[in-house]
C-alpha positions in Angstrom: 0.0 0.0 0.0 1.5 3.4 -0.9 0.6 7.0 -0.7 1.9 10.1 -2.5 2.2 13.8 -1.8 3.6 16.9 -3.4 5.3 20.1 -2.1 4.0 23.6 -2.6 4.6 25.0 -6.1 7.1 27.6 -4.9 8.9 25.4 -2.4 12.3 25.3 -4.1 12.2 28.8 -5.6 11.6 30.3 -2.2 13.9 27.9 -0.3 15.8 29.5 2.5 18.9 27.8 4.0 18.2 27.1 7.6 20.6 26.4 10.5 19.5 22.8 10.3 20.5 22.7 6.6 23.9 24.1 7.5 24.3 21.5 10.3 23.3 18.7 7.9 25.9 19.7 5.3 28.5 20.3 8.0 27.9 16.8 9.4 28.1 15.3 5.9 31.5 17.0 5.3 32.7 15.6 8.6 31.7 12.1 7.7 33.3 12.0 4.2 36.4 14.0 5.1 36.5 15.4 1.6 36.2 19.1 0.6 33.2 19.7 -1.7 32.0 22.5 -3.9 28.7 24.3 -3.3 27.4 22.5 -6.4 28.2 19.1 -4.8 26.6 20.2 -1.6 23.5 21.3 -3.5 22.8 17.7 -4.4 23.3 16.6 -0.8 21.0 19.3 0.4 18.2 18.6 -2.1 18.3 14.9 -1.2 18.2 15.6 2.5 15.3 18.0 2.1 13.3 15.6 0.1 13.8 12.8 2.6 13.0 15.2 5.5 9.8 16.4 3.9 8.6 12.8 3.2 9.3 11.9 6.8 7.5 15.0 8.1 4.5 14.2 5.9 4.5 10.6 7.2 4.6 11.7 10.8 1.9 14.3 10.2 -0.4 11.7 8.6 0.2 9.1 11.3 -0.4 11.6 14.2 -4.2 11.4 13.8 -4.7 7.8 14.8 -3.6 4.2 14.3 -2.5 3.1 10.8 -4.8 0.5 9.4 -3.3 -2.8 8.5 -5.3 -6.1 8.1 -3.4 -7.8 10.9 -4.1 -5.1 13.4 -6.8 -5.3 16.2 -9.0 -2.3 16.7 -11.3 -1.5 19.7 -14.7 0.2 19.5 -14.1 4.0 19.7 -10.6 3.8 18.3 -9.5 6.2 15.5 -8.0 4.6 12.4 -6.1 6.1 9.4 -6.2 4.5 6.0 -3.0 5.3 3.9 -4.4 3.5 0.8 -7.5 5.7 0.8 -5.5 9.0 0.6 -5.1 9.0 4.4 -8.8 9.1 5.2 -9.8 8.8 8.9 -12.5 6.9 10.6 -13.8 5.7 14.1 -14.5 2.1 15.0 -18.2 1.7 15.8 -18.5 -2.1 16.1 -16.5 -5.3 15.9 -17.5 -8.9 15.3 -16.0 -12.3 14.3 -15.5 -12.8 10.6 -16.8 -15.8 8.7 -14.7 -17.3 5.9 -13.4 -20.8 6.2 -10.7 -20.2 3.5 -9.1 -17.3 5.4 -9.2 -18.6 8.9 -10.0 -16.6 12.0 -10.3 -12.9 11.7 -12.5 -10.0 12.7 -14.7 -7.5 11.0 -14.8 -3.9 12.2 -17.4 -1.3 11.3 -15.8 2.1 10.7 -17.7 5.3 10.4 -15.6 7.3 7.9 -14.8 11.0 8.7 -16.3 12.2 5.4 -18.6 9.4 4.3 -20.7 6.4 5.3 -19.8 3.5 7.4 -17.5 0.8 5.9 -16.5 -2.7 6.9 -12.8 -3.7 7.2 -11.0 -7.0 8.0 -8.8 -7.0 11.2 -6.8 -9.6 13.1 -6.0 -11.1 9.7 -2.5 -12.5 10.0 -1.7 -13.3 6.3 -2.5 -10.5 3.8 -0.5 -8.5 1.3 -1.6 -5.2 2.7 0.1 -5.8 6.0 3.3 -4.3 4.4 2.6 -0.6 3.7 4.9 2.3 2.9 4.6 6.1 2.3 6.2 6.9 -1.1 6.9 10.4 -2.5 5.5 11.1 -5.9 8.1 11.6 -8.6 6.8 14.9 -9.8 9.3 17.7 -10.5 9.0 19.1 -6.9 10.4 15.9 -5.4 12.6 14.5 -8.3 16.2 15.5 -7.4 17.4 15.6 -11.0 14.5 17.9 -12.0 15.0 20.1 -9.0 18.8 20.5 -9.6 18.2 21.3 -13.3 15.7 24.1 -12.6 16.8 25.5 -9.2 20.3 24.2 -8.7 22.1 27.4 -9.5 19.9 29.5 -7.1 20.3 26.9 -4.3 24.0 26.9 -4.9 24.2 30.7 -4.4 22.2 30.4 -1.2 24.5 27.7 0.2 27.5 29.9 -0.6 25.9 32.8 1.2 25.0 30.8 4.3 28.5 29.2 4.5 30.3 32.5 4.1 28.8 33.6 7.4 29.8 30.4 9.2 33.2 30.5 10.9 33.3 26.7 11.3 33.6 26.3 7.6 36.5 27.4 5.3 36.7 27.6 1.5 39.6 27.3 -0.9 39.4 27.0 -4.7 35.7 26.8 -4.6 35.6 23.9 -2.1 34.2 23.9 1.5 35.5 22.0 4.5 35.0 22.0 8.3 37.7 24.1 10.0 37.9 21.6 12.8 39.3 18.9 10.6 42.1 20.9 9.1 45.6 19.6 9.6 47.9 22.1 11.3 50.2 23.8 8.8 52.9 25.8 10.7 55.3 28.5 9.7 58.0 25.9 9.0 55.8 24.2 6.5 55.1 27.5 4.8 58.8 28.4 4.6 59.4 25.0 2.9 56.6 25.7 0.5 58.2 29.1 -0.3 61.5 27.4 -1.0 59.9 24.8 -3.3 58.1 27.6 -5.3 61.3 29.7 -5.4 63.1 26.9 -7.1 60.3 26.7 -9.7 61.3 30.3 -10.7 57.8 31.6 -11.2 56.4 28.5 -12.9 53.1 27.6 -11.1 53.1 24.3 -9.2 50.2 22.1 -8.1 49.7 21.5 -4.4 50.7 17.9 -4.7 54.2 19.0 -5.9 54.6 21.3 -2.9 53.5 18.6 -0.5 56.3 16.3 -1.5 58.8 18.4 0.3 56.7 19.1 3.4 56.6 16.5 6.1 53.1 16.0 7.4 51.9 13.3 9.9 51.8 9.8 8.4 48.5 8.4 7.4 46.8 11.7 6.7 44.1 11.7 4.1 45.9 13.1 0.9 42.9 15.2 -0.1 42.6 16.6 3.4 46.4 17.3 3.4 46.1 19.2 0.1 43.1 21.2 1.3 44.8 22.2 4.6 47.9 23.3 2.7 45.9 25.2 0.2 44.1 27.0 3.0 47.3 27.9 4.7 48.9 29.1 1.5 45.9 31.2 0.7 46.1 32.9 4.0 49.8 33.9 3.5 50.5 37.0 1.4 53.7 35.4 0.0 51.7 32.9 -2.1 49.2 33.3 -5.0 46.8 30.7 -6.3 46.8 31.1 -10.1 45.2 28.0 -11.5 42.1 27.9 -13.6 38.8 26.7 -12.0 39.2 23.2 -10.7 43.0 23.2 -11.0 44.9 24.6 -8.0 48.3 26.0 -8.9 50.6 28.1 -6.7 53.4 30.6 -7.3 55.1 33.3 -5.3 53.6 36.7 -5.6 57.0 38.4 -5.8 57.8 36.3 -8.9 54.8 37.5 -10.9 55.4 40.0 -13.7 54.9 43.7 -12.8 52.0 44.0 -15.2 50.2 41.2 -13.3 50.9 42.4 -9.7 50.1 46.0 -10.5 47.7 47.5 -13.1 49.9 48.9 -16.0 49.8 52.7 -16.1 48.4 52.7 -19.6 45.3 50.8 -18.5 44.6 52.9 -15.4 41.2 54.5 -15.8 39.9 57.5 -13.9 36.1 57.1 -13.9 34.2 59.6 -15.9 30.6 60.3 -14.9 28.1 60.2 -17.8 24.5 59.6 -18.6 24.2 56.2 -20.2 20.7 57.0 -21.5 22.3 59.5 -23.9 23.7 56.5 -26.0 21.5 55.6 -28.9 21.2 52.1 -30.5 24.1 52.7 -32.9 26.4 53.8 -30.1 25.5 50.8 -28.0 26.2 48.5 -30.9 29.6 50.1 -31.6 30.4 49.9 -27.9 30.0 46.1 -28.0 32.1 45.8 -31.2 35.0 47.7 -29.7 35.6 44.9 -27.1 36.7 47.4 -24.4 37.0 45.8 -20.9 35.8 49.1 -19.3 32.4 48.8 -21.0 29.6 48.1 -18.5 28.2 44.7 -18.0 24.8 45.9 -19.1 26.1 45.6 -22.6 24.3 42.6 -24.1 26.5 39.5 -23.6 27.5 37.4 -26.6 27.0 33.7 -26.9 30.0 31.6 -26.3 32.3 31.8 -29.3 35.4 30.0 -30.6 37.2 33.0 -32.1 37.1 36.8 -31.8 39.1 39.3 -33.8 39.8 42.6 -32.0 41.4 45.9 -33.0 44.2 46.9 -30.7 44.0 50.3 -29.0 47.2 52.0 -27.9 47.0 51.3 -24.1 46.8 47.5 -24.7 49.5 47.6 -27.4 51.8 49.5 -25.0 51.0 47.4 -22.0 51.2 44.1 -23.9 47.7 43.2 -23.0 44.3 42.1 -24.4 40.9 43.2 -23.1 38.5 40.8 -21.3 35.3 42.0 -23.0 31.9 40.4 -23.1 33.0 38.6 -26.3 36.6 37.6 -25.4 36.1 36.6 -21.8 34.8 33.1 -22.6 37.9 32.3 -24.6 40.2 32.6 -21.6 40.4 30.4 -18.5 38.7 31.7 -15.3 38.8 30.7 -11.7 36.4 30.3 -8.7 38.1 33.0 -6.6 41.7 33.7 -7.8 42.0 37.2 -9.1 44.9 36.1 -11.4 45.0 33.0 -13.6 48.2 31.7 -15.3 47.8 30.0 -18.7 49.6 29.6 -22.0 49.4 31.8 -25.1 50.2 30.1 -28.4 51.3 31.9 -31.6 49.0 30.5 -34.3 51.7 30.5 -37.0 54.9 29.6 -35.2 53.4 27.5 -32.4 55.6 29.3 -30.0 54.2 29.2 -26.4 54.2 32.2 -24.1 53.2 32.5 -20.4 49.9 34.5 -20.1 48.0 35.9 -17.2 44.3 36.6 -16.9 43.9 39.5 -14.4 40.3 39.1 -13.6 40.1 42.0 -11.2 40.9 44.6 -13.8 39.7 42.7 -16.9 42.7 42.2 -19.0 45.2 39.5 -20.3 48.9 40.1 -19.8 51.9 38.6 -21.5 52.0 39.9 -25.2 54.4 42.9 -25.1 57.3 41.1 -26.8 54.9 39.4 -29.2 53.5 42.7 -30.3 57.0 44.0 -30.8 58.1 41.0 -32.9 55.1 41.5 -35.3 55.6 45.3 -35.4 52.0 45.9 -34.6 50.5 49.4 -34.3 47.3 50.8 -32.8 44.4 49.5 -34.9 46.2 46.2 -35.9 43.9 43.2 -35.9 44.6 40.3 -33.5 42.6 37.0 -33.6 42.0 35.1 -30.4 41.0 31.5 -30.6 40.3 28.6 -28.3 43.3 26.4 -27.8 43.6 22.7 -28.8 44.4 21.8 -25.2 43.0 23.0 -21.8 44.8 26.0 -20.5 45.9 27.2 -23.9 44.7 30.2 -26.0 45.8 30.8 -29.6 46.6 34.4 -30.7 47.2 35.3 -34.3 48.4 38.6 -35.7 47.0 39.2 -39.2 50.5 39.8 -40.6 51.4 40.4 -44.2 54.5 41.1 -46.2 55.8 44.5 -45.1 54.8 47.3 -47.5 54.2 51.0 -47.4 50.7 52.3 -47.3 48.9 55.6 -46.6 47.8 55.6 -43.0 46.8 58.1 -40.3 50.0 59.1 -38.5 50.5 60.8 -35.2 53.2 63.4 -34.8 54.1 64.9 -31.4 55.3 68.4 -31.6 58.1 69.9 -29.5 55.5 71.7 -27.4 53.7 68.4 -26.8 50.9 69.2 -29.3 49.3 66.5 -31.4 49.3 66.5 -35.1 47.6 63.9 -37.4 48.7 63.5 -41.0 48.2 60.9 -43.8 51.6 59.6 -44.5 53.1 56.5 -46.1 54.3 54.1 -43.4 55.6 50.5 -43.3 52.7 48.2 -42.6 53.2 44.6 -41.4 49.7 43.5 -40.4 46.1 44.0 -41.4 44.3 46.8 -39.5 41.0 48.5 -38.8 40.8 51.6 -41.1 39.0 53.6 -38.5 41.3 52.7 -35.6 44.7 52.5 -37.3 47.1 55.3 -36.1 50.8 54.9 -36.8 53.0 56.1 -34.0 56.7 56.3 -34.8 57.9 56.8 -31.3 55.8 55.4 -28.4 58.0 57.1 -25.8 57.2 60.5 -27.2 53.6 60.0 -26.0 54.6 59.3 -22.4 54.9 62.9 -21.2 51.3 63.5 -22.5 49.9 60.8 -20.2 51.2 62.9 -17.3 49.3 66.0 -18.2 46.0 66.7 -16.5 43.3 68.3 -18.5 39.5 68.1 -18.6 38.1 65.2 -20.5 36.0 67.5 -22.7 38.9 69.7 -23.6 41.0 66.7 -24.5 38.3 65.4 -26.8 37.9 68.8 -28.5 41.6 69.1 -29.0 41.9 65.6 -30.6 38.8 66.0 -32.6 40.0 69.4 -34.0 43.2 67.8 -35.3 41.4 64.7 -36.7 38.9 66.8 -38.7 41.7 68.4 -40.6 42.2 65.1 -42.4 38.7 65.0 -43.7 37.5 67.4 -46.4 34.0 67.4 -44.8 35.5 68.4 -41.5 34.0 65.5 -39.5 35.2 62.4 -37.6 33.7 59.1 -36.8 33.1 58.2 -33.1 35.3 55.1 -33.5 38.2 57.1 -34.9 37.9 59.6 -32.1 37.8 56.7 -29.5 41.1 55.3 -30.9 42.8 58.7 -31.0 41.8 59.8 -27.5 43.2 56.6 -26.1 46.6 57.5 -27.4 47.0 59.9 -24.5 44.4 58.9 -21.9 42.6 55.6 -21.1 39.0 56.2 -22.0 36.0 53.9 -22.2 33.7 54.1 -25.2 30.5 55.0 -23.4 31.6 58.2 -21.6 33.0 59.5 -24.9 29.9 58.7 -26.9 27.7 60.2 -24.2 29.8 63.4 -24.4 29.4 63.6 -28.1 25.6 63.1 -27.8 25.0 65.5 -25.0 27.1 68.6 -25.8 25.9 71.2 -28.4 29.5 71.8 -29.5 29.6 68.3 -31.0 27.2 68.2 -34.0 26.1 64.8 -35.3 26.0 64.7 -39.1 24.8 61.1 -39.4 26.1 57.5 -39.1 28.1 58.3 -35.9 30.1 61.1 -37.7 30.5 64.3 -35.7 31.9 67.7 -36.4 32.8 70.6 -34.1 30.5 73.6 -33.9 32.0 76.5 -35.9 33.3 79.3 -33.8 32.0 82.7 -34.5 
């Protein structure tokens, strides 16, 4: 005999993690002695909640009287519950001996049903299939673990993370949780040995298992527990940096990381410019997305996961040896659960040469291409293709190079007084470029003093725009050209620039994102 029930429709959506839930998961971690991710724990929690709700429903239904089974004996006036009749209730009104030679001795009880007429039931019947009953949960979506995890797993996972983050008895490293009370003691001597191991590696990240080989821990310790304890100790020490992609813990010494990884390169440093985003029209928003600028707001419509993206380099990234982590490019690079920096491998598409690369998640850029840019003689506006690697942890980069030839291209000249002059001159070109963003700069260092000058954003835009319009017979400039040019002397995001063009009367829109300056009287 079985009975079914379902949970309220919004049960899983409105689920709150209780203290009992945290204790249940805490106990589970104690029992298995293995660190688990919030995703793993979500499965455990859902299973525990389903079982608990089934048990609670069973106790609730059994609390109103004695469960009816054919082998039971029931006295007049006694309350009985019938699981096979959707947990209907009744009261025994009479009892008499039964008459059936084939069955043997038994009794018949007359039961007045709670919401119905009287009915007769057999009792004291020793041999009957209905003597074995159970309460079974229905396998509808609200009680099917697989269906629950598919629809609500992500939300429940976030709730577990939030609940655990406020619990001092639990610690987290590389996305995995574990009870603090089970951690093996890692002392200062162990950490000094770890530093020596990583020092010998000369900046090449090492897995925790490699570091453990030279650290003497108590014999018989669970290897997974030992790794977790060491990971937690290393994470708490400023000398060490966890730089592995999600699911792969790798350690290096912070002091051995390149300067452009430890600190934000000066050419990428951005002073926030306040602007009204509602001033951007649809064409401007579309161009913002196409520019792949890491400073663009997350409200920009994200792209579907891609296998290749071609970007146009702006001067700050060319000079810093970096690539932007934009809404399009981000999925091509490895990420991590928590680590702000991730070490991976860049591969030249043509030569196959491998280079160490770094994803600096905190500031949204990829570091490690300065020498590669120099070797290909790239300029602002050059095209660079970024592709998924053939192996995990590898990303392919390709400069759209060509046989060196001279071509007419917009050229920046820095005057002795620090003034900017743009001219169309023939220059040696080694790679394909974006016509609107290409600007040949013969001497990068000549621009350095200009980065130190402080002037208002609007004045800078007017100055640059005034010089650019001299190259066009119609006296106007495209917003994309202006974006590339302004970034020669100041790190600027697309949106504030576009908003300025759209909101100031001195910038006159002449169509198709082309602007000219208001004529001075």
